[in-house]
N, C-alpha and C positions, 0 to 999 in steps of 0.2 A: 256445252249448251245444255244439255238436259237437266242439269244440276244447278245452273247458273242463275239465281235468282235476281241477282244484281242488275245482269246484262237485260233479262227478261224485263225489269223495271225500267229502264233505261229506253227500252225498244218502246214501250207502253208510253213512255212520257214523250219519246219522239213522234208518238201517233202511229207508231209500226206495228205490226201483229206480233203479238208476245206468242213465245214458243210455248212447248208443252215442257212443263215440270215432272220429271218422272220419279215418284216415290222411290223407287230403286236405287235411281242413280242418286237421290240425296243422302239415302242409307250407305252407299259406297262411301261417299265423299266423308260423312260423318265418320265412317269406322278408318278410313284412311288419315283423316284430320287427327284421331287419337294418336296414331303413330307419330305426326308431325310435331304434336304436342310433346313427346317423349323425346324426339331428337331434339327438340330446341330446349329442353332443360338438361341435356348432356352434351351440347355443342361446347367444344374447347376443352373438354374433359379427356384423360388419358385414354389411349386405345383398349386399356384392361378394362377402364371404368364402365368407357361405353359398351363394350360386348357385355359386360355383368348386366348391365341395366337393361339392354336389349333383351339378353336371356329371361330374365326376370318381368320385366314388363310388355316389352312388345312381341315377344314370341308367342303368347296366349292370344294375343290379339290378330297376329297373323294366321293362327289356328283357325280363329272364329272366322276369319275373314275367307280363310279357303273353304270350310265349311259352308259359309252362307254363298260364297259365289258358285260352289256347286250343287247348292239346292235351289238358287234362284235361276242360273244358267238355262237348265231344260225348258223353263216354262216362257223362253223368248225365241221368236223366230229367227232364223240365220241372218236374215237383213235387218234386224234392228240393230239400230245404234248402239245402243247398250250392251247388246249381245256382244257386238264386234269388240266393243271394249274390255268386255268380260273375256272374251278368247284371246284378246291380246296378251292380258295380263297373265291368263292362265299357261298360255304357251311359252310364256317366258317366267315363270315360276320359281325355278332355280336362280336365275340371276336376280329376281325382284328379292328374294330372299336370302339372298346372300348376305347381306349388311347385318343378318342376325349373329353370324359366326365369325365377323371380322370387325373388329372396331376400328379399322382404317378405311373401309367402304361407307360412303354416304348412303342416305336413302334417296338423294335426288342426284342426276347429273348436273346441278348447276355449276360446280366448278370446274366441270371440263368445259362446259357451255361458255362460261366467262373467259377461261384458257383460249380458245377457239375464237372469241369476239375479235382478236387483233386480225386472224387470217380474214375475217367478213370484212372488217373494216379497209384491208389492204388487197380486197380482191381484184380491183383494177390492174394492180401491180402484178398479179398473178397472171395476167394476160401474157406477160414477157418471159414465162417460163421455157420458151423455146420451142416446146414440143409436149405431146402428151405423157411422153415417158419423163420429160423434166418436170414435169407439174407434178406426178406421181412421187419421184424421187424428193421434189421439194416437201411434199406432203408428209413424207415419211420421216423427213430428217425434222422438220418442224414439230411432228408427233413427238419424236424422240425428245427434242429441247425441251417442250411443253412439260413431259414428262419426268424430265430430270428437274425441273423448277418445282413441279409438284411434291417432288422426292427432298426436297430441301438440298438439292446439290447445284453447284454453279455450272450451269450448261457449258461454259466456256471450256473450263477446267475437266470436265467429264469428257467431253467432245475432244478436246486435244489429247488426253491421256487414251481413248480409246483408239483414235486414228494413230497414235504412235505405237499400240501395243497389238492391235488388232492381225497385223500380217505373222506374228510369231505367235499369237494365241491359238490354242488348239480349238478347234471347232467345235469338239463334243462338250466344250465348256464355254459356249457363247454366251450363254444366259449370264455368267459372271459379269460381263460388260454392260448388261441394260443398266438403266438408271438405278432401280430400284434394289438392284445387287452390288453395284459398283462400288469399290472402296478405293480410296486414293491412293497412288504408289505411297510406298512406306518414306521415300524421299520427302514427299510434300507433307506428310504429317509430321516429319520430325521439325520441318521448317517453321510449320505452323504453331510448334509448340514451343 
């Protein structure tokens, strides 16, 4: 709300009291918008190309944003809404900047939110999980299935293979069965060819 000029204009038009527009919040949004412009320009390109462009164009903007946040955060009181937002991003800086070094990572979590929309739409059905443990198991399984989809893997083939192999699979190498590391068995690959 501190930088939402349109929402403020709507509130005024409705005869409501307009909120305060923070110049610092506007500047933060302006800086972040530049990052999103870069992301839109590389959307759909290869992982290597996305990483290269991010290193060239986004990394300097991120460095400037970091310096800007550290410069202006001390000027705000602890209870200030903008200070809380700045603290939030600064505490999660490593996660926020992960996209710079990995072309697979998106700047937003929109894809994950879209993937979870089915869960939200079916939430009344989740009431019948049987117990809290049943709900937790269903959530874990659903997360793995969606992760398989996000890695362009047929969830049914992945799950069937993992369930068939997991009893004999060495525990120290369990990561190999996760969707992003999983490879179909050699017999499936030969049949597909």
